[in-house]
C-alpha positions in Angstrom: 0.0 0.0 0.0 1.5 3.3 -1.1 2.0 5.8 1.8 0.8 9.3 1.6 4.3 10.6 1.3 5.1 8.3 -1.5 1.9 9.2 -3.3 2.8 13.0 -3.0 6.3 12.3 -4.3 5.0 10.3 -7.2 2.4 12.9 -8.0 5.1 15.7 -7.9 7.2 13.7 -10.4 4.2 13.3 -12.8 3.6 17.0 -12.5 7.3 17.8 -13.2 7.6 19.4 -9.7 10.6 19.0 -7.5 9.8 17.5 -4.1 12.6 19.4 -2.5 11.6 22.9 -3.5 8.1 24.3 -3.8 7.1 25.2 -7.4 7.0 28.8 -8.4 3.8 30.5 -9.4 4.9 30.7 -13.0 5.6 26.9 -13.0 2.2 26.1 -11.7 0.5 28.4 -14.2 2.5 26.9 -17.0 1.3 23.4 -16.0 -2.3 24.5 -15.8 -2.1 26.4 -19.1 -1.2 23.2 -20.8 -4.3 21.7 -19.3 -6.3 24.8 -20.3 -7.2 25.5 -16.6 -6.9 28.9 -15.0 -6.1 28.7 -11.3 -5.1 31.4 -8.8 -1.4 32.3 -8.9 -1.1 31.3 -5.2 -1.7 27.6 -5.9 1.0 25.3 -4.4 1.5 21.5 -4.6 -1.2 20.8 -2.0 -3.7 23.0 -3.9 -2.9 21.1 -7.1 -3.3 17.7 -5.5 -6.5 18.8 -3.8 -7.9 19.9 -7.1 -7.2 16.5 -8.6 -8.8 14.8 -5.6 -12.0 16.9 -5.9 -12.2 16.1 -9.6 -11.5 12.4 -8.9 -8.4 12.5 -11.1 -5.5 10.2 -10.5 -2.4 12.4 -11.0 -0.4 9.3 -12.1 -2.5 9.2 -15.3 -1.4 12.7 -16.3 1.9 13.1 -18.2 2.1 16.7 -19.2 4.3 17.2 -22.2 4.1 19.0 -25.5 2.9 15.9 -27.3 -0.3 15.0 -25.4 -1.8 18.3 -24.1 -4.5 18.5 -26.8 -8.1 17.8 -25.9 -8.1 14.4 -27.6 -5.2 13.2 -25.3 -6.8 14.3 -22.0 -8.1 11.5 -19.7 -11.7 10.4 -20.3 -12.9 11.8 -17.0 -11.7 15.3 -18.0 -13.4 15.0 -21.4 -16.6 13.9 -19.7 -16.5 17.0 -17.4 -16.0 19.2 -20.5 -19.0 17.7 -22.3 -21.3 17.7 -19.3 -20.8 21.5 -18.7 -21.6 22.5 -22.3 -24.9 23.8 -23.7 -26.5 21.5 -26.3 -25.4 23.6 -29.3 -21.8 23.7 -28.1 -22.0 20.1 -27.2 -23.0 19.0 -30.7 -20.7 21.4 -32.4 -17.7 20.0 -30.5 -18.9 16.4 -31.2 -18.9 17.1 -34.9 -15.3 18.1 -35.1 -13.9 14.5 -35.3 -14.8 10.9 -35.2 -13.5 10.4 -31.6 -15.5 13.3 -30.1 -18.5 12.2 -32.1 -18.5 9.0 -30.0 -19.5 11.2 -27.1 -22.5 12.8 -28.8 -24.9 10.4 -27.2 -24.5 12.1 -23.8 -26.4 15.1 -25.3 -29.5 13.1 -24.6 -28.6 12.3 -21.0 -31.2 14.8 -19.7 -34.2 15.9 -21.8 -35.7 19.2 -20.6 -39.0 20.6 -22.1 -41.2 23.6 -21.3 -45.0 24.0 -21.0 -44.8 27.7 -21.5 -47.3 28.7 -18.8 -50.1 27.7 -21.2 -48.7 29.7 -24.1 -49.8 27.9 -27.3 -46.7 28.9 -29.2 -44.4 27.4 -26.6 -46.6 24.3 -26.3 -46.4 23.8 -30.1 -42.6 24.2 -30.1 -42.4 21.6 -27.3 -44.6 19.2 -29.3 -42.4 19.7 -32.4 -39.3 19.1 -30.3 -40.8 15.9 -28.8 -41.8 14.8 -32.3 -38.2 15.3 -33.7 -36.7 13.6 -30.7 -39.0 10.6 -31.1 -37.8 10.3 -34.7 -34.2 10.6 -33.7 -34.5 7.9 -31.1 -36.3 5.6 -33.5 -33.7 6.1 -36.3 -30.7 6.0 -33.9 -31.4 3.3 -31.3 -27.9 3.8 -29.8 -29.0 7.2 -28.4 -31.8 5.6 -26.4 -29.3 4.0 -24.0 -28.1 7.5 -22.9 -31.5 8.9 -21.8 -31.6 9.0 -18.0 -33.7 12.1 -17.0 -36.8 13.7 -18.5 -38.2 17.0 -17.3 -41.5 18.6 -18.4 -42.0 21.7 -16.4 -41.7 25.5 -16.4 -39.4 27.8 -14.6 -41.6 29.1 -11.8 -43.0 32.6 -12.3 -46.1 33.4 -10.2 -47.1 36.3 -12.3 -47.2 34.3 -15.5 -49.6 31.5 -14.5 -52.5 31.1 -16.8 -55.4 28.8 -17.6 -55.3 27.4 -21.1 -58.5 27.2 -23.1 -60.3 23.9 -23.7 -59.2 24.0 -27.3 -55.7 23.2 -26.0 -56.8 19.6 -25.3 -55.6 18.6 -28.8 -52.1 19.9 -28.0 -52.1 18.0 -24.7 -53.1 14.8 -26.5 -50.3 15.3 -29.0 -47.8 16.0 -26.1 -48.9 12.9 -24.3 -48.6 10.8 -27.4 -45.0 11.8 -28.2 -43.8 11.9 -24.6 -45.1 8.4 -23.9 -43.3 7.2 -27.1 -40.0 8.7 -25.8 -40.6 6.9 -22.4 -41.2 3.6 -24.1 -38.1 3.9 -26.3 -35.8 5.0 -23.4 -35.8 1.9 -21.2 -32.8 3.2 -19.3 -34.8 6.2 -17.8 -34.0 6.8 -14.1 -36.0 9.9 -13.4 -39.2 11.4 -14.8 -40.7 14.8 -13.7 -43.9 16.4 -15.0 -45.1 19.6 -13.3 -48.1 21.3 -14.8 -48.7 23.7 -11.9 -48.0 26.8 -14.0 -50.6 25.8 -16.5 -53.4 26.5 -14.1 -55.0 23.4 -15.6 -54.8 19.7 -14.9 -52.7 18.0 -17.5 -54.0 14.6 -18.7 -51.3 12.1 -19.6 -52.8 8.6 -19.6 -50.4 7.1 -22.2 -47.3 8.6 -20.5 -48.2 7.4 -17.0 -49.0 4.0 -18.3 -45.6 3.8 -20.0 -43.8 4.7 -16.8 -44.9 1.4 -15.3 -42.9 -0.4 -17.9 -39.5 1.2 -17.2 -37.3 -1.4 -15.6 -34.7 1.0 -14.0 -37.0 3.9 -12.9 -35.8 5.5 -9.6 -37.6 8.8 -9.3 -41.1 9.8 -10.5 -42.7 13.2 -9.8 -46.1 14.1 -11.1 -47.7 17.4 -10.1 -51.1 18.6 -11.3 -51.3 15.6 -13.6 -54.3 13.4 -14.2 -54.2 9.8 -15.4 -57.6 8.3 -15.9 -58.3 4.7 -16.8 -54.8 3.4 -15.8 -55.1 -0.3 -15.0 -53.9 -1.4 -11.6 -50.5 -3.1 -12.0 -47.1 -2.9 -10.2 -44.3 -1.0 -11.8 -41.6 -3.1 -13.6 -38.9 -1.3 -11.6 -38.2 -2.6 -8.1 -35.7 0.1 -7.4 -37.9 3.2 -7.1 -36.4 5.6 -4.5 -38.6 8.6 -4.7 -42.3 9.1 -5.5 -44.1 12.5 -5.6 -47.7 12.7 -6.7 -49.3 16.1 -6.1 -52.7 16.3 -7.7 -56.2 16.4 -6.2 -57.6 14.9 -9.4 -55.2 11.9 -9.3 -56.6 8.4 -9.1 -55.2 6.8 -6.0 -55.2 3.4 -7.7 -52.8 4.7 -10.3 -50.2 5.5 -7.6 -50.3 2.0 -6.2 -48.3 0.8 -9.1 -45.4 2.9 -8.1 -45.7 1.8 -4.4 -46.3 -1.9 -4.4 -43.3 -3.9 -3.4 -40.9 -1.0 -3.4 -38.4 -2.0 -0.7 -35.9 0.7 -1.8 -38.4 3.6 -1.5 -36.8 6.4 0.5 -39.0 9.5 -0.2 -42.7 9.6 -0.5 -44.9 12.7 -1.2 -48.6 12.2 -1.7 -51.6 14.6 -1.8 -54.5 12.6 -3.1 -57.2 11.2 -0.8 -56.1 7.8 0.6 -59.6 6.8 1.4 -59.9 5.5 -2.2 -57.7 2.6 -1.2 -59.0 -0.4 0.6 -57.2 -1.4 3.8 -55.7 -4.6 2.3 -54.1 -2.7 -0.7 -52.8 0.0 1.6 -51.3 -2.5 4.0 -49.6 -4.4 1.2 -47.9 -1.2 0.0 -46.7 0.2 3.3 -45.3 -3.1 4.7 -42.6 -3.1 2.1 -41.3 0.4 2.8 -38.6 -0.5 5.3 -36.2 2.1 3.7 -38.6 5.0 3.9 -36.8 8.1 5.3 -38.8 11.2 4.2 -42.6 11.4 4.2 -44.7 14.3 3.0 -48.5 14.0 3.2 -51.0 16.8 2.4 -54.2 16.6 4.4 -57.2 18.8 5.3 -60.2 18.4 7.5 -61.6 15.7 5.3 -58.7 13.3 5.2 -56.5 14.2 8.2 -57.7 11.1 10.0 -56.8 8.9 7.1 -53.3 10.3 6.9 -52.6 9.6 10.5 -54.2 6.2 10.4 -51.8 5.4 7.7 -48.8 6.6 9.8 -50.2 4.8 12.9 -50.5 1.6 11.0 -46.9 1.8 9.7 -45.6 2.6 13.2 -47.5 -0.3 14.8 -46.3 -2.8 12.3 -42.7 -1.5 12.5 -42.6 -0.9 8.7 -41.1 2.6 8.8 -38.2 2.1 11.2 -36.0 4.3 9.1 -38.4 7.3 8.9 -36.6 10.4 10.1 -38.3 13.3 8.3 -42.0 14.1 8.3 -44.0 17.0 6.7 -47.7 17.4 7.2 -49.4 19.9 4.8 -52.6 21.2 6.4 -53.9 22.3 9.8 -53.7 19.5 12.3 -54.0 19.2 16.1 -50.8 18.5 17.9 -52.4 15.6 19.8 -52.4 13.6 16.6 -48.6 13.7 16.7 -48.7 11.5 19.9 -49.4 8.6 17.6 -45.9 9.0 16.2 -44.0 8.9 19.5 -42.3 5.6 18.7 -40.8 7.1 15.5 -37.3 8.6 16.1 -38.0 11.7 14.0 -35.1 14.1 13.3 -37.0 16.6 11.1 -40.6 17.7 11.4 -42.6 20.2 9.5 -46.1 21.2 10.5 -48.5 24.0 9.4 -49.4 26.5 12.1 -51.0 29.2 9.9 -53.6 28.7 7.2 -54.6 31.8 5.1 -53.4 34.2 7.9 -55.2 32.4 10.7 -52.9 30.8 13.3 -53.7 27.4 14.7 -55.0 27.2 18.3 -52.0 25.0 19.1 -49.6 27.8 18.1 -48.9 29.1 21.6 -45.8 29.6 23.7 -45.6 25.9 24.7 -45.8 24.5 21.2 -42.0 23.7 21.0 -42.2 22.1 24.5 -45.1 19.9 23.4 -43.5 18.8 20.2 -40.2 18.0 21.9 -42.1 16.0 24.5 -43.4 13.7 21.6 -40.1 13.7 19.8 -37.1 14.1 22.1 -34.7 13.1 19.3 -35.9 16.0 17.1 -33.0 18.0 15.4 -34.9 20.3 13.1 -38.4 21.9 13.6 -40.2 23.7 10.8 -43.2 25.8 11.8 -44.7 26.8 8.4 -47.7 28.4 6.8 -50.1 27.6 4.0 -51.6 30.4 1.8 -50.3 33.2 4.0 -49.8 36.4 2.0 -49.2 39.1 4.6 -47.6 39.6 7.9 -49.6 38.7 10.9 -48.0 39.6 14.3 -48.0 36.9 16.9 -44.5 36.4 18.4 -44.3 38.6 21.5 -41.9 38.5 24.4 -43.8 35.7 26.1 -43.5 33.5 23.0 -39.8 34.2 22.5 -38.8 33.8 26.1 -40.7 30.5 26.5 -39.3 29.2 23.2 -35.7 30.1 24.2 -36.1 28.2 27.5 -37.3 25.1 25.8 -34.6 25.3 23.1 -31.8 25.5 25.7 -33.2 22.5 27.5 -33.7 20.5 24.3 -31.3 17.5 24.0 -30.9 17.6 20.3 -32.8 20.4 18.7 -30.3 22.4 16.5 -32.4 24.0 13.7 -35.5 26.1 14.0 -37.2 27.2 10.8 -39.8 30.0 10.6 -41.4 31.8 7.6 -40.4 35.4 7.1 -44.0 36.5 7.4 -44.0 35.4 11.0 -41.3 37.9 12.0 -41.2 40.9 9.6 -43.6 42.8 7.5 -42.3 43.1 3.9 -44.8 45.9 3.3 -43.2 48.0 6.0 -40.5 49.6 3.8 -37.4 48.1 5.4 -33.8 48.4 4.5 -32.5 47.7 1.0 -29.3 45.8 1.3 -26.3 46.9 -0.9 -25.3 43.3 -1.3 -24.7 42.5 -4.9 -25.3 39.1 -6.4 -21.6 38.4 -6.4 -21.0 39.4 -2.8 -24.0 37.7 -1.3 -22.5 34.3 -1.0 -19.4 35.7 0.6 -21.2 37.6 3.3 -21.1 36.2 6.8 -19.0 33.4 8.1 -18.8 29.8 7.1 -17.0 26.8 8.6 -16.9 23.1 8.2 -20.1 22.6 10.1 -22.0 24.6 7.5 -21.3 22.1 4.8 -23.9 19.4 4.2 -23.1 15.8 3.7 -23.6 16.1 0.0 -21.2 15.2 -2.8 -21.4 15.5 -6.5 -20.1 12.4 -8.3 -19.0 13.1 -11.9 -19.3 10.2 -14.2 -16.0 8.5 -15.3 -15.8 6.8 -18.6 -13.3 4.0 -19.0 -11.9 3.5 -22.5 -13.7 0.7 -24.2 -16.6 0.7 -21.8 -20.0 2.4 -22.0 -19.9 5.4 -19.7 -22.2 5.5 -16.8 -23.0 8.7 -14.9 -23.8 8.1 -11.2 -26.6 10.1 -9.7 -26.2 12.8 -7.1 -25.7 11.3 -3.6 -26.5 12.6 -0.2 -29.6 13.9 1.5 -29.9 17.0 -0.6 -30.3 17.2 -4.3 -28.2 19.6 -6.3 -30.6 22.1 -8.0 -30.5 22.9 -11.7 -32.5 25.5 -13.5 -33.0 25.4 -17.3 -32.9 28.5 -19.4 -36.2 30.2 -20.3 -35.6 29.8 -24.0 -37.3 27.4 -26.4 -37.4 23.8 -25.4 -34.1 22.1 -25.4 -32.4 19.0 -24.0 -29.8 20.9 -22.0 -30.0 22.6 -18.6 -27.8 25.3 -17.1 -26.7 25.1 -13.5 -27.3 28.3 -11.8 -26.2 29.4 -8.3 -29.1 31.8 -8.2 -28.7 34.8 -5.9 -31.5 35.6 -3.4 -34.5 37.4 -4.8 -34.9 41.2 -4.5 -37.8 40.7 -2.1 -35.6 38.6 0.3 -32.7 41.0 0.1 -35.0 43.9 1.0 -35.8 42.3 4.4 -32.5 40.6 5.0 -31.2 43.3 7.4 -34.4 43.1 9.5 -34.1 39.3 9.6 -30.6 39.6 10.8 -31.5 42.1 13.5 -34.5 40.0 14.6 -32.3 36.9 14.9 -29.6 38.8 16.8 -32.2 40.1 19.3 -33.5 36.6 19.8 -30.0 35.2 20.4 -28.9 38.0 22.7 -32.0 38.8 24.7 -33.8 35.5 24.9 -31.7 32.4 23.9 -28.4 33.6 25.4 -26.8 30.4 24.2 -25.1 28.8 21.2 -27.2 25.6 21.6 -29.2 26.5 18.5 -27.0 26.0 15.5 -29.3 27.6 13.0 -32.3 29.9 12.9 -33.6 29.8 9.3 -36.3 31.9 7.7 -38.3 30.6 4.7 -39.3 33.2 2.1 -41.8 32.9 -0.8 -41.0 35.3 -3.6 -44.3 36.4 -5.2 -42.6 37.6 -8.4 -40.9 34.4 -9.3 -42.8 31.8 -7.4 -39.7 30.2 -5.9 -39.2 29.5 -2.3 -35.9 30.4 -0.7 -34.3 30.8 2.7 -31.7 32.6 4.7 -30.2 31.4 8.1 -28.2 32.8 11.0 -26.4 31.2 13.9 -25.4 32.6 17.3 -21.8 33.3 18.3 -20.6 34.7 21.5 -18.9 38.1 21.3 -18.6 41.6 22.7 -21.4 44.0 22.1 -21.1 47.8 22.2 -23.7 49.7 24.3 -24.2 53.4 25.0 -24.5 52.9 28.7 -21.6 50.6 29.7 -19.5 50.3 26.6 -18.6 46.7 25.7 -20.5 43.8 27.2 -20.5 40.0 26.5 -23.4 39.0 24.3 -24.5 37.0 21.3 -24.2 38.0 17.6 -26.0 36.6 14.6 -23.8 35.5 11.7 -25.0 34.2 8.4 -25.0 30.4 7.7 -23.5 29.7 4.3 -24.7 26.3 3.3 -27.3 24.9 1.0 -30.6 24.0 2.7 -32.8 21.2 1.6 -36.6 21.8 1.9 -37.4 18.1 1.8 -41.1 18.8 1.5 -40.8 21.0 -1.6 -40.1 19.9 -5.2 -36.5 20.7 -5.7 -37.2 22.6 -9.0 -39.4 25.0 -7.1 -36.8 26.0 -4.5 -33.8 28.3 -4.8 -31.1 28.5 -2.1 
C-alpha cells in the first residue's frame, strides 16, 4: 500500500515538480495552461493535488508534455467533465469536429428538458415539435436511447405568468402525451421522470405517459404534479428500485399511484396529496409493509382526510414498517395531539402547518415547542410553516420568545428552528434595502466546516472501451439545476441563483431579529441555526436565509462593551425536503 508521502512524491514527479523545493507560481501556471485550466497564482502543490482529488483525477494518469496536451489526449474523466458542462449547441458542435469526439455525442441526450410555457400555445407547439423530432431521432438512432436518463417537463416558476389554457388546447395536450409516452417507451434506461403542470393552471391529462412509466425497468424517481391519469389499469411497476415518488394532484386516481408503491423495498422518499380513502385497507397495508427504507414522508391533508393520513402513519408505526423514517412533513392544519401517535418514531426533522390563510392554529402558543419536543425528544430540526399566508400577521411577542428560548436551551438535540419570514417581519413596512450584490451575497457572513452538508457531486467517469455510466447525485440534498427560459431544449444550465430582490429587501431586518432573539432570549449557542423561509411572489420560488449565534462583545451606549451574542450568516445549501427541488432556490 503506497503511503501518503510516496503518493505525493510520485504525483510531484508526474507534475514535473521537484519534491525538495516548492514550485513557483509561473511553473504552476504553465502546467495548468497546458491543461487549459486557469487557477489562482497562489496555488501550491497541495492545492494542485486537492484539485485533482476533488475532480476524482489520478495524478499518475497525467503526463504533461508537448505531445499530449491536446483535448483528444486528455483523460476520459476530464473530457466527460468538459462535455457535461456545455450547452446543447456547443456540445453537438464539439462532437462534430472529429470521429472520436462524435462518439461522445450520445451524452447530449442524458437529460431531456422541455417547457410547457405557462399555457402559451406557441411554446406548447414548439415543445410538441421538439418531442416529435426527438422521437424520430430515437427511432432512427437506437444507440441514443441508452443514454437517456432524465426527463423534465415543467416550467421555470413565475407566479405572475400562471394562466389557464383554453379547452381547445386539449388537442395539444393529446399530442404532447402521445410523443412523450413514445419517448418513455423507447428510453428503457430512464431513471427519473418529472412532470409539473402547476404553471398551466389546468390539470394535464397524460394517460399514455403514465401507463408507459410502469414499464420502465430502471426507474428510480417519479414526480407528477397537477397531472391526471384516468383509466390506468392497476399493475405494479416493472422497476423494483424506485427511490422517490411524488404525486401532487387532487384529481389523481389513488389506484394509479399504487403501481409505483407496491413492493418498493428501496423507497426512501414519498410525497402524496390525493385522498387515501380511495384505497382499501388490504391494498394500503400491502404497500406500506414493504417500505422499510422510507426516510422522508410528506402528506397533504385537510379536515376531510387528516384522520386517514394519521391512520396510515399509525398503521406503519404499529407494524414497524417505517423504522428508518426520520423526516415528516404534514401539509394542512392538524391538532398536535395527533402527533402523539408517532412517538415511537425517532424523527429528526418535522414540518407542520401552524397558519392557514393568515389564521394561526390554536396549538400555536408559547408551549408549542415544548409539546413537540415531548413527543419527539430526538428532534433535530423543527419547521413551523404556513399555507396560503400572503401578509404579515404579528403573533410572536416576548412571552413566546422567552418560552421558546427556554425550551430550546433545554432540548437535548434540537439544533435547527425554521420559521417563515411573514412570522417575524412585515415586507410591506418599507425596510432596509441591502447593498449586497449578487456576487458578494454568498461571501457575506462566516462559514465553517459545520455549515457544509453531507452532499457530494459524483461526476461520471468513462473508462476507455466501456459504455460510460453517470452516477446520480448522492446525499440527503439534491443539487438544484435550472433550465434556461428559452425554447425547449435538451440541455440545462446550472445556476447558483442569488436571493430574490424581495428577500434582500428584508435581510437586514431578519438579521436584527435573529440577533435580538439570540442575545436577549436564547443567550446560548445551543441552537446551531435559525432559518427563515421566504416565498417570492414575483418568481414563485421558495428560498431561505439562516443565522447562527456566536458569543462576542457588544457595544452599548451605557456601559461600553459587554458580553453577548451576535448573529452570523450560515453559508450552506438548505434542503426543503417537503418541496419539489425545482421550485426552491437557495
